[in-house]
C-alpha positions as CSV (number, residue, x, y, z in Angstrom):
1,X,-45.2,16.2,-41.4
2,X,-46.3,19.5,-39.8
3,X,-48.8,18.6,-37.0
4,X,-50.4,22.1,-36.7
5,X,-50.9,24.4,-33.7
6,X,-53.9,22.5,-32.2
7,X,-52.2,19.1,-32.2
8,X,-49.0,20.6,-30.8
9,X,-51.0,22.2,-28.0
10,X,-52.6,19.0,-27.1
11,X,-49.2,17.2,-27.0
12,X,-47.6,20.0,-24.9
13,X,-50.6,20.0,-22.4
14,X,-50.5,16.2,-22.3
15,X,-46.9,16.1,-21.4
16,X,-47.3,18.8,-18.8
17,X,-50.1,17.0,-17.2
18,X,-48.1,13.8,-17.0
19,X,-45.4,15.7,-15.3
20,X,-47.9,17.1,-12.8
21,X,-49.4,13.6,-12.1
22,X,-46.1,11.6,-11.8
23,X,-43.6,14.3,-10.9
24,X,-40.2,15.0,-12.4
25,X,-38.3,12.8,-11.8
26,X,-41.3,10.4,-11.7
27,X,-42.3,9.4,-8.1
28,X,-42.3,5.8,-9.0
29,X,-38.5,5.9,-9.3
30,X,-38.0,7.6,-5.9
31,X,-36.6,5.7,-2.9
32,X,-37.6,6.3,0.7
33,X,-40.7,6.5,2.9
34,X,-43.0,9.5,3.5
35,X,-43.8,10.8,6.9
36,X,-47.5,10.8,7.4
37,X,-47.8,11.5,11.2
38,X,-45.4,12.7,14.0
39,X,-45.9,13.4,17.7
40,X,-45.9,17.1,18.1
41,X,-44.3,16.7,21.5
42,X,-41.2,15.0,20.1
43,X,-37.7,16.4,19.6
44,X,-37.9,15.5,15.9
45,X,-41.0,17.7,15.6
46,X,-39.2,20.6,17.5
47,X,-36.3,20.3,15.0
48,X,-38.7,20.8,12.1
49,X,-39.6,17.3,10.8
50,X,-43.0,17.5,9.4
51,X,-45.6,15.3,7.6
52,X,-44.8,15.0,3.8
53,X,-41.1,14.9,4.1
54,X,-39.4,11.8,2.5
55,X,-36.9,9.9,4.7
56,X,-34.1,8.7,2.5
57,X,-31.6,7.3,5.0
58,X,-31.1,6.6,8.7
59,X,-27.5,6.7,10.0
60,X,-26.4,6.8,6.3
61,X,-28.2,3.6,5.6
62,X,-30.3,4.2,2.5
63,X,-34.0,3.8,2.9
64,X,-35.8,2.3,-0.1
65,X,-39.2,1.2,1.2
66,X,-41.1,0.4,4.3
67,X,-39.1,-2.9,4.8
68,X,-35.7,-1.2,4.7
69,X,-37.0,1.5,7.1
70,X,-38.1,-1.1,9.6
71,X,-34.8,-2.9,9.3
72,X,-32.9,0.4,9.9
73,X,-35.0,1.2,13.0
74,X,-34.5,-2.3,14.5
75,X,-30.8,-2.3,13.8
76,X,-30.1,1.2,15.2
77,X,-32.6,1.4,18.1
78,X,-32.3,-1.2,20.9
79,X,-35.3,-1.2,23.4
80,X,-34.2,0.1,26.8
81,X,-30.9,1.5,25.5
82,X,-30.4,5.1,24.5
83,X,-29.3,5.2,20.9
84,X,-28.5,8.0,18.4
85,X,-30.3,8.1,15.0
86,X,-29.8,10.7,12.2
87,X,-32.8,10.9,9.9
88,X,-31.9,12.3,6.5
89,X,-34.9,13.6,4.4
90,X,-35.4,15.5,1.2
91,X,-35.7,18.7,3.3
92,X,-32.8,18.3,5.8
93,X,-31.3,16.1,8.6
94,X,-32.8,15.5,12.1
95,X,-31.2,13.8,15.1
96,X,-32.8,11.7,17.7
97,X,-31.4,10.3,21.0
98,X,-33.3,8.0,23.2
99,X,-34.5,4.4,23.8
100,X,-38.0,4.7,22.4
101,X,-38.9,6.3,19.1
102,X,-41.7,8.8,19.4
103,X,-45.0,8.3,17.5
104,X,-43.6,8.5,13.9
105,X,-45.8,7.0,11.1
106,X,-44.5,6.5,7.6
107,X,-45.8,5.0,4.4
108,X,-44.6,4.1,1.0
109,X,-44.0,7.1,-1.3
110,X,-47.2,7.4,-3.5
111,X,-46.7,6.7,-7.2
112,X,-48.5,10.0,-8.2
113,X,-49.2,13.5,-7.0
114,X,-53.0,12.8,-7.0
115,X,-54.8,13.3,-3.7
116,X,-57.5,10.9,-2.9
117,X,-60.6,12.0,-1.0
118,X,-62.1,10.2,1.9
119,X,-64.3,8.1,-0.4
120,X,-61.1,6.5,-1.8
121,X,-58.5,6.9,1.0
122,X,-60.8,6.4,4.1
123,X,-61.3,8.6,7.0
124,X,-64.1,10.8,8.6
125,X,-65.9,13.9,7.2
126,X,-68.0,16.3,9.2
127,X,-70.4,19.1,8.1
128,X,-70.6,21.6,10.8
129,X,-72.4,24.9,11.6
130,X,-72.3,27.3,14.6
131,X,-74.9,26.5,17.2
132,X,-77.8,29.0,17.4
133,X,-76.0,31.4,15.0
134,X,-76.0,32.1,11.2
135,X,-72.5,32.9,10.2
136,X,-71.4,35.6,7.7
137,X,-68.8,34.9,5.1
138,X,-66.1,36.7,7.1
139,X,-67.1,34.9,10.4
140,X,-67.0,31.6,8.6
141,X,-63.5,32.2,7.3
142,X,-62.4,33.1,10.7
143,X,-63.8,29.9,12.1
144,X,-62.1,27.9,9.4
145,X,-58.7,29.5,10.2
146,X,-59.0,28.9,13.9
147,X,-60.2,25.4,13.5
148,X,-57.4,24.6,11.0
149,X,-54.8,26.0,13.4
150,X,-56.2,24.0,16.3
151,X,-56.2,20.6,14.4
152,X,-52.7,21.4,13.1
153,X,-51.4,22.2,16.6
154,X,-53.0,19.0,17.8
155,X,-50.7,17.2,15.3
156,X,-53.2,16.4,12.6
157,X,-51.9,17.4,9.1
158,X,-53.7,15.0,6.6
159,X,-56.9,17.1,6.7
160,X,-59.0,19.6,4.9
161,X,-61.0,22.4,6.5
162,X,-63.0,24.5,4.1
163,X,-65.9,26.9,4.0
164,X,-69.1,25.6,2.1
165,X,-72.6,27.0,1.6
166,X,-75.8,25.8,0.2
167,X,-78.2,27.3,-2.3
168,X,-80.2,29.0,0.5
169,X,-77.2,31.0,1.6
170,X,-76.5,29.0,4.8
171,X,-72.8,28.8,5.6
172,X,-71.1,25.7,6.9
173,X,-67.6,24.3,7.7
174,X,-66.5,21.0,6.1
175,X,-63.8,19.0,7.8
176,X,-62.2,15.9,6.3
177,X,-59.5,13.9,8.1
178,X,-57.9,10.8,6.5
179,X,-57.6,7.9,8.8
180,X,-59.7,9.4,11.5
181,X,-62.9,7.8,13.0
182,X,-66.2,9.6,13.7
183,X,-65.5,9.5,17.3
184,X,-62.1,11.1,16.9
185,X,-63.5,13.8,14.8
186,X,-66.5,14.4,17.2
187,X,-64.1,14.7,20.2
188,X,-61.9,17.2,18.4
189,X,-64.6,19.6,17.3
190,X,-67.7,19.1,19.5
191,X,-66.2,21.3,22.3
192,X,-65.6,25.0,22.0
193,X,-62.4,24.6,24.0
194,X,-62.8,27.7,26.1
195,X,-60.0,27.7,28.7
196,X,-59.9,30.0,31.7
197,X,-57.6,30.1,34.7
198,X,-59.3,31.7,37.7
199,X,-58.5,32.6,41.3
200,X,-61.8,32.7,43.0
201,X,-64.2,34.5,40.6
202,X,-61.5,36.5,38.9
203,X,-60.0,35.4,35.6
204,X,-56.1,35.4,35.5
205,X,-55.6,34.4,32.0
206,X,-57.4,32.6,29.1
207,X,-56.2,30.5,26.1
208,X,-54.9,32.1,23.0
209,X,-52.2,34.6,21.9
210,X,-53.5,37.4,24.0
211,X,-52.5,35.9,27.4
212,X,-50.2,33.0,26.4
213,X,-46.8,33.8,25.0
214,X,-45.6,30.2,24.6
215,X,-46.4,26.7,25.7
216,X,-43.8,24.1,26.6
217,X,-44.1,21.0,24.5
218,X,-40.7,19.4,24.4
219,X,-39.4,16.7,26.8
220,X,-37.7,19.4,29.1
221,X,-40.9,21.4,29.5
222,X,-43.7,18.8,29.2
223,X,-43.7,15.5,31.1
224,X,-45.7,12.6,32.6
225,X,-44.9,12.9,36.3
226,X,-46.0,9.4,37.4
227,X,-48.9,7.0,37.7
228,X,-50.7,5.5,40.6
229,X,-53.3,2.8,41.0
230,X,-56.8,4.1,41.3
231,X,-60.1,2.4,41.9
232,X,-60.5,0.1,39.0
233,X,-57.5,1.4,37.1
234,X,-54.7,3.9,37.0
235,X,-54.3,7.6,37.1
236,X,-51.3,9.5,35.7
237,X,-50.5,13.3,36.1
238,X,-48.8,15.6,33.6
239,X,-47.3,19.0,33.8
240,X,-46.0,21.6,31.3
241,X,-44.6,25.1,31.5
242,X,-46.5,28.1,30.2
243,X,-45.1,31.5,29.5
244,X,-47.7,34.3,30.2
245,X,-47.9,37.6,28.5
246,X,-46.8,40.6,30.5
247,X,-50.4,41.7,30.8
248,X,-51.5,38.4,32.2
249,X,-48.5,38.3,34.6
250,X,-49.5,41.7,35.9
251,X,-53.1,40.5,36.4
252,X,-51.8,37.5,38.3
253,X,-49.8,39.7,40.6
254,X,-52.7,42.1,41.2
255,X,-55.1,39.3,42.1
256,X,-52.8,37.4,44.5
257,X,-51.3,40.4,46.4
258,X,-54.1,40.5,49.0
259,X,-54.7,36.7,49.4
260,X,-53.7,35.4,52.8
261,X,-51.2,32.5,53.3
262,X,-51.9,29.2,54.7
263,X,-49.0,27.6,56.7
264,X,-49.0,23.8,56.4
265,X,-46.5,21.0,57.1
266,X,-46.2,20.5,53.3
267,X,-45.4,24.2,52.7
268,X,-46.8,27.7,52.6
269,X,-49.5,28.3,50.0
270,X,-52.0,31.0,49.3
271,X,-55.5,30.2,50.7
272,X,-57.0,30.3,47.2
273,X,-56.1,28.0,44.3
274,X,-55.6,28.6,40.6
275,X,-58.7,26.8,39.1
276,X,-58.5,25.6,35.5
277,X,-61.7,25.5,33.6
278,X,-62.3,23.9,30.2
279,X,-65.7,24.7,28.6
280,X,-66.9,25.9,32.1
281,X,-65.9,22.6,33.7
282,X,-63.3,22.5,36.5
283,X,-60.5,20.3,35.3
284,X,-57.8,21.0,37.9
285,X,-57.0,23.2,41.0
286,X,-53.4,24.2,41.5
287,X,-51.8,25.3,44.8
288,X,-50.1,28.8,44.5
289,X,-46.8,29.1,46.4
290,X,-46.3,31.9,48.9
291,X,-43.3,33.1,46.8
292,X,-45.7,34.0,43.9
293,X,-47.9,36.3,46.0
294,X,-48.1,39.7,44.4
295,X,-45.2,38.8,42.1
296,X,-45.1,39.5,38.4
297,X,-43.9,36.3,36.9
298,X,-44.5,35.0,33.4
299,X,-43.4,31.4,34.1
300,X,-46.0,29.1,35.5
301,X,-46.7,25.3,35.4
302,X,-49.9,23.7,34.4
303,X,-50.9,20.2,35.4
304,X,-53.7,17.7,34.9
305,X,-54.3,14.0,34.8
306,X,-55.6,11.1,32.6
307,X,-57.0,7.7,33.6
308,X,-57.2,4.2,32.1
309,X,-57.9,0.6,33.0
310,X,-54.2,-0.2,32.6
311,X,-51.0,1.8,33.2
312,X,-50.4,1.9,29.5
313,X,-53.9,3.1,28.7
314,X,-53.6,5.8,31.5
315,X,-50.4,7.0,30.1
316,X,-51.9,7.2,26.6
317,X,-55.0,9.1,27.9
318,X,-52.7,11.5,29.9
319,X,-50.7,12.3,26.8
320,X,-53.9,13.1,24.9
321,X,-55.3,15.2,27.7
322,X,-52.0,17.1,27.9
323,X,-51.9,17.7,24.2
324,X,-55.5,18.8,24.1
325,X,-54.9,21.3,26.9
326,X,-51.7,22.6,25.2
327,X,-53.5,23.0,21.9
328,X,-56.2,25.0,23.4
329,X,-53.8,27.2,25.3
330,X,-51.9,27.8,22.0
331,X,-54.9,28.5,19.7
332,X,-57.5,29.8,22.1
333,X,-61.1,28.8,22.1
334,X,-63.3,28.5,19.1
335,X,-65.4,31.7,18.6
336,X,-68.7,29.7,18.5
337,X,-70.1,26.5,20.0
338,X,-70.3,24.1,17.1
339,X,-73.1,21.7,15.9
340,X,-72.3,18.6,13.7
341,X,-75.0,18.4,11.0
342,X,-73.6,15.3,9.2
343,X,-70.9,12.9,10.1
344,X,-69.6,10.2,7.7
345,X,-66.9,7.6,7.7
346,X,-65.4,5.5,4.9
347,X,-63.2,2.5,5.3
348,X,-59.8,2.5,3.4
349,X,-60.6,-1.1,2.2
350,X,-63.8,0.0,0.7
351,X,-61.9,2.9,-1.0
352,X,-59.5,0.3,-2.6
353,X,-62.5,-1.6,-4.0
354,X,-64.0,1.6,-5.5
355,X,-60.7,2.3,-7.2
356,X,-60.5,-1.2,-8.6
357,X,-64.0,-1.2,-10.0
358,X,-63.6,2.3,-11.4
359,X,-60.5,1.3,-13.3
360,X,-62.2,-1.9,-14.7
361,X,-65.3,0.0,-15.7
362,X,-63.2,2.8,-17.4
363,X,-61.1,0.3,-19.4
364,X,-64.2,-1.7,-20.4
365,X,-66.1,1.5,-21.5
366,X,-63.2,2.6,-23.6
367,X,-63.0,-0.9,-25.3
368,X,-66.7,-1.0,-26.0
369,X,-66.8,2.5,-27.5
370,X,-63.7,1.9,-29.6
371,X,-65.2,-1.3,-31.1
372,X,-68.6,0.5,-31.6
373,X,-67.1,3.5,-33.3
374,X,-64.9,1.3,-35.6
375,X,-68.0,-0.9,-36.6
376,X,-70.0,2.3,-37.3
377,X,-67.5,4.3,-39.4
378,X,-65.0,1.6,-40.6
379,X,-62.1,4.0,-40.3
380,X,-59.3,2.7,-38.3
381,X,-57.3,5.9,-38.0
382,X,-60.3,8.0,-36.8
383,X,-61.2,5.3,-34.3
384,X,-57.7,5.2,-32.9
385,X,-57.6,9.1,-32.8
386,X,-60.9,9.1,-30.9
387,X,-59.6,6.6,-28.3
388,X,-56.3,8.6,-28.0
389,X,-58.3,11.8,-27.6
390,X,-60.4,10.3,-24.8
391,X,-57.4,9.0,-22.9
392,X,-55.5,12.3,-23.3
393,X,-58.6,14.1,-22.0
394,X,-58.5,11.9,-18.9
395,X,-54.8,12.5,-18.3
396,X,-55.3,16.3,-18.7
397,X,-58.2,16.3,-16.2
398,X,-56.1,14.4,-13.6
399,X,-53.2,16.8,-14.4
400,X,-55.4,19.8,-13.4
401,X,-56.5,17.9,-10.3
402,X,-52.8,17.4,-9.3
403,X,-52.1,21.0,-10.0
404,X,-54.8,22.4,-7.8
405,X,-54.4,19.6,-5.2
406,X,-58.1,18.7,-5.6
407,X,-59.2,15.7,-3.5
408,X,-60.5,13.0,-5.9
409,X,-63.5,11.5,-4.2
410,X,-66.5,9.6,-5.7
411,X,-68.4,12.7,-7.0
412,X,-65.1,13.9,-8.6
413,X,-64.7,10.5,-10.3
414,X,-68.3,10.6,-11.5
415,X,-67.6,14.1,-12.9
416,X,-64.6,12.9,-14.8
417,X,-66.6,10.0,-16.3
418,X,-69.4,12.5,-17.2
419,X,-66.9,14.9,-18.8
420,X,-65.3,12.1,-20.9
421,X,-68.8,10.9,-21.9
422,X,-69.7,14.3,-23.1
423,X,-66.3,14.3,-25.0
424,X,-67.2,11.1,-26.7
425,X,-70.6,12.5,-27.8
426,X,-68.8,15.6,-29.2
427,X,-66.3,13.4,-31.1
428,X,-69.2,11.4,-32.6
429,X,-70.7,14.7,-33.7
430,X,-67.5,15.7,-35.4
431,X,-67.2,12.3,-37.1
432,X,-70.8,12.5,-38.3
433,X,-70.5,16.0,-39.7
434,X,-67.2,15.2,-41.5
435,X,-68.7,12.0,-43.0
436,X,-72.0,13.7,-44.1
437,X,-72.7,14.1,-47.8
438,X,-73.4,17.8,-47.5
439,X,-71.5,19.7,-50.2
440,X,-69.2,21.7,-48.0
441,X,-65.5,21.8,-47.5
442,X,-64.0,19.7,-44.6
443,X,-63.2,23.0,-42.8
444,X,-66.8,24.2,-43.1
445,X,-68.1,20.8,-41.8
446,X,-65.9,21.0,-38.8
447,X,-67.1,24.5,-38.1
448,X,-70.7,23.3,-38.2
449,X,-69.9,20.6,-35.7
450,X,-68.2,23.0,-33.4
451,X,-71.3,25.3,-33.4
452,X,-73.3,22.2,-32.0
453,X,-70.5,21.4,-29.6
454,X,-70.2,24.9,-28.2
455,X,-74.0,25.2,-27.7
456,X,-74.0,22.0,-25.7
457,X,-70.9,23.2,-23.8
458,X,-72.5,26.4,-22.5
459,X,-75.8,24.7,-21.7
460,X,-73.9,22.1,-19.6
461,X,-71.8,24.8,-18.0
462,X,-74.9,26.8,-16.9
463,X,-76.6,23.7,-15.5
464,X,-73.5,22.6,-13.6
465,X,-72.7,25.9,-11.8
466,X,-75.5,25.5,-9.2
467,X,-74.1,22.1,-8.1
468,X,-71.0,23.9,-6.8
469,X,-73.2,25.0,-3.8
470,X,-75.9,22.4,-3.8
471,X,-75.9,20.1,-0.7
472,X,-73.6,22.5,1.2
473,X,-70.9,21.9,-1.3
474,X,-70.8,18.1,-1.1
475,X,-71.5,17.9,-5.0
476,X,-68.7,20.4,-5.7
477,X,-66.3,17.7,-6.7
478,X,-68.8,16.4,-9.4
479,X,-69.4,19.9,-10.7
480,X,-65.8,21.0,-10.7
481,X,-64.3,18.0,-12.4
482,X,-67.1,17.9,-15.1
483,X,-66.6,21.5,-15.8
484,X,-62.8,20.9,-16.1
485,X,-63.5,17.9,-18.3
486,X,-65.8,19.6,-20.8
487,X,-63.7,22.8,-20.9
488,X,-60.5,20.8,-21.6
489,X,-62.5,19.0,-24.4
490,X,-63.9,22.1,-26.0
491,X,-60.7,24.2,-25.9
492,X,-58.0,21.5,-26.3
493,X,-58.9,17.9,-27.2
494,X,-61.8,18.5,-29.6
495,X,-59.9,21.1,-31.8
496,X,-57.0,18.7,-32.0
497,X,-59.3,15.8,-32.9
498,X,-61.0,18.0,-35.6
499,X,-57.5,18.9,-37.0
500,X,-56.8,15.2,-37.2
501,X,-60.0,14.5,-39.1
502,X,-59.3,17.3,-41.5
503,X,-55.8,15.9,-42.2
504,X,-57.2,12.3,-42.6
505,X,-59.8,13.7,-45.1
506,X,-57.3,15.7,-47.1
507,X,-55.0,12.7,-47.3
508,X,-57.9,10.4,-48.6
509,X,-58.9,13.0,-51.2
510,X,-55.2,13.2,-52.4
């Protein structure tokens, strides 16, 4: 039987949506583990391993899941003994040699391409504005780009930084980081990160591409130099190499050429030190060797320290301080001091409960609606077609979400349910019109129904558009998914359902 263009269009879009959601081949059949976090100071990172890659084998041992990954690591990496590991991923091969694996976090491969928002996956969200300044659109985009670069350089990848605005025209920046806590997020963005290296009152260089050509981050150029007991705990020092731009090197030579030399038993150093300031606070003062006086050199070493109640805590804090300083030197300071307007956190366990109840509610709603429609119309084919149309509409909406990589949060889920609810209303309008006793052909009845449906569609569309900006964009998910849902219904699923009703009616008449 010829199905007709509208039904074939629905079938094609439905299949394409399933491919977008589950992948081709389907992700559920893929073996391995996906990298979710990696220490940016590690040799694996330097070789190009990034979050999102799928580890398929270690030393030729196939990796199927987290259990086999843990087994492979324990078999090939003996604590205290240098070992060689070859990680094979879907993007390439990476080698590691050492006794302790760097911070490498992996998870099971997700079954779908759908991205869950913080409401469902857990994490922290901050709504931010520039302190004492109203940003224009271009200034906001620059701030978003710089912030994105800084967070990426810090080693965070599972994040979203986006510009948003409210109905009054105020511009904000929205940051969402999965797995982070409000404290983590506040520490990352609350400081402007203005780095200056001064000799006396003269600035030698600042953070950013203008003065910094490169920053050492691998094991050879960045290291923890040692730890010592301090009052009530431990203090550790770090150092890493920095390559200055030629202009900054010339500036260093010009400033140091007239500084006198102090002769000490420990060595000969200039009488002035290189003072390092972060957000106008002195973080360290470095001695300048006599050999660097008036010399144009692009290679210098930056050092600092971290503290902790135990040696392990001190080492961890030292690594964080070093990474923070490296990041600011690479990306430069933020152009504005930032103010956090709203800071939220969601537990991953709470997100799992949300998903479970949403699925239960969705299945229950479809069952109740199916029974109600069948009782009302007593037409088994039309009732089945209606349920199939609603389910296909859900699949298409999720397919679009996977295509545009939209984060599905609670407002988005509410928008999906609202779109499907509107679709059921339209389906009932179609069934009522086709079942009416008005002396018209089935085609004319369907046209009358679509006149009502299109009127409702444009009314809903106009009312939803302001929600894209309301609440500084926090309702954008609801507005977007609802618009996608009602648009998919009006242009794909409703026409296909109308075609099914027309065919059922013609078959009954014959």
